[in-house]
N, C-alpha and C positions, 0 to 999 in steps of 0.2 A: 728459548735462549740458545743461541748457536754454541757458545762455549760449554754449556751444560750438556747439550746433545753430543758434542764431540767427546767430552770426557766420558760420557756414558758408553760410547762405542769403544773407547780405547783404554778404559781404566784397568783392565786386566792384562794389558799388553806385555808388561815386564814379567808377570807370572807365567803367562801361557805362550808368549812368543819366544823365538830363538834368536835374540838380538845380541850380536857380538859387540856392536858399537851403540851405546846408548845415545851418542850424539846424533845418530840418524833419526831417532825418535824426536829429539828436541828440534832438529832442523825441519822435520815434516810437520809437527804439530805446534811448535813454539815452546819457548822456555816456561811459560806459565802452565800450560797443560802438562808438560813433562814433569814439572815440580809437583803438581797435583797427583799425577800418576805415581810418583815416588812416595808421596805421603800415603796414598791408599794401598800401596803394595805391602803385603804382610811378609815378614821374614818367617818362612815356614818352619825353620829350625827353632825359632823362639816363640812360635805362636801361642803356646800354652803357658809361657812364663809370665807370671803376674806383673812384675815390674815392667817388662817389655810392653805388655798390653796396656798398662796405665799410660806409658809414654806415647804409645801408638795412638790411642784415642785422644790424648791431650793434644797431639799434633793435629789430628782431624778437627777437634773442637776449636782450635785456634786458627783454622784455615778458612778459606772462602766458603760461603754457603753452598756452592756447587759441590765441593768435596763432601760435605755433610750429607747432602741430598743423595749423592751417588752411593755413599756408604749405607745409608738407610735403605734405599731401594734395592741394593745388592743383597743386604741381609734379609730383606723381605722375600726376595726371589729365592734365596737359599732356604728359607723356612718351608717353602713349598716342596723342596727336594730333600729335606732332612730325613724323611722316612726311608729313603733309599740307602742311607748310611747304615750299615749293619752293626757298627760299634756303639754300644749303648753308652759307654763312658764318654766317647767323643760327643755324642748327642747331648748328654748332660752338660758338658763343658760349654758347648755351643749355646745352649739355651741360657746358661748362667752368664755367658759373655753378653748376650743380647739384653738380658734383664739388667745387667750392671752398667753397660756402656751405651747401648743403642737406644733402648726405650727412653732414657732421659734426653737423648739427642732428638728423638722423634718429637717428644713433648714440646721442646723449644723450637725446633726447626720447621717441622711440618705438623703442627698440632691437629690439623684437620683429619689426619689419618691415624692419630694416636690410638683411638678406641679399636679400630680395625686391626692395627698392628699388634696391639696388646692381646686382642682375642686370638690372633694367629699364634702368638707365643704361647698362650694358655692352651690352645688346642694341641700344639706340639708337645707341650709339657705333659698333658694328660695321656697322649699316645705313648710317651716314654714311660710314664708310670704304669700303664697297662702292660707294656713289654716287660717291665721289671717284675710284674706279678706272675708272669707265665713261667 
């Protein structure tokens, strides 16, 4: 799917890019992709606020399936890198976020990968538990 591929390549553009004019992104990729990018972009100042997170994932769950797929695959990718984060508290919050919001989304949106994704979460959870015990 062209739109899914395009969104996959540019979904982090607002977080990682240095764009002074958001309208440039909309002109380049179209209003639909731009809106999906906005939905996926996390407000880093609010990222651990429970109410913010609930609304953030509500928007994702009410969006096009491509938005959900990108969120799921992005979180899966991040799970492979979680061990590089040195902050144990952040790791715990991250795993909790995935268990609360992402796993249910995986079950509905891409059930074929649910077992694998869940095992990846459990693996990371066990690693965190081991770190805590040291």
